[in-house]
N, C-alpha and C positions, 0 to 999 in steps of 0.2 A: 184741590187737585182736579184737573179736568178728566173726563171719561176716557179720552184717547190715551192719556198718560197712564191711567190706571189699567187699561187694557194691555198696554205695552208691558207693564210690570207683571201683570197676571199671566202673560204668555208662558213664562218659564217656571211658574209655580207648579208644584206637585199637588195632586189631589190629596187632601188631608181629612175630608169628611165624606163618607159614603152613606147615602140614604137607600135603604133596602125595603123589603116588603112590609116592615113594621111602620113605615111612613116617617114623617118628619118629627113627630113627638119625641122619640128617643134620642135624636141627634141634636135637638135644640140646646140642651145644657152644654154639650161638648162644643158646639159651634160658638155659643156665647163665650165660653172660656177661651177658645182660640182667638176670637176677635178682641179679647182683652190683651192678648199677647202680640198680635199683629193686626194690621188694618185690612189685609186682603186674605180671603180664604177661598180656595177652589173646592167645589162640591161636585161629586158624581152621583147622579140619580140613576139607580139601577132600574131596569125595565119593570121589575116587580113593584117598584114604588109608585109608578105612574098611575096605574089603576084608572084609566079613563081621563086623566088630566094631562096637561102638557108640562114640560120641564119649566117653561116660563111661569106658569101658574104656581107650581111647587116652589120655585125659587123666590117668587114674590111673596108667597105666604110665609116662607121661612124667614125672609128678610124682615117682614113686618113684625114677626114674633121676637126677633133679637135686636130690632132697631137699626137695621143695616139697609144698604141700598144695593140693588142688583146692578152690577156693572155690565155683565154680559151673560147670555146663555148661548151655547153652541152645542148642538147634538144633545147628549145626555149630561152635559157639564154646565155648571153655573159658577159665576164668580161674585162674591158678596164683599162689600166694602163698608167699614164702619170706622169713622175717625176715632182713633184710640188714645189720643193725647190726654183727653179728659179722664181716662181711667188711670193714668199714671199719677195724677194729682189727687192724693187722698188725704 
């Protein structure tokens, strides 16, 4: 699926993962679980989580950890995509 179509789908998504002052480590397992259920997840990075880094850097780091791709970052929000069909076949 191309990036433009994924952005269009992500527009109406609600934020389901919040990254706070504890950073990305605590949310990594939850994000991984959510990406097993659906292919797109919208993440909100609170100002306290940024600590001198940008939202783009945080989203890229989190995407690398869970094997996902950053579709978009806008403001303090990011959207990650991971093709989930392979998780259904076990």
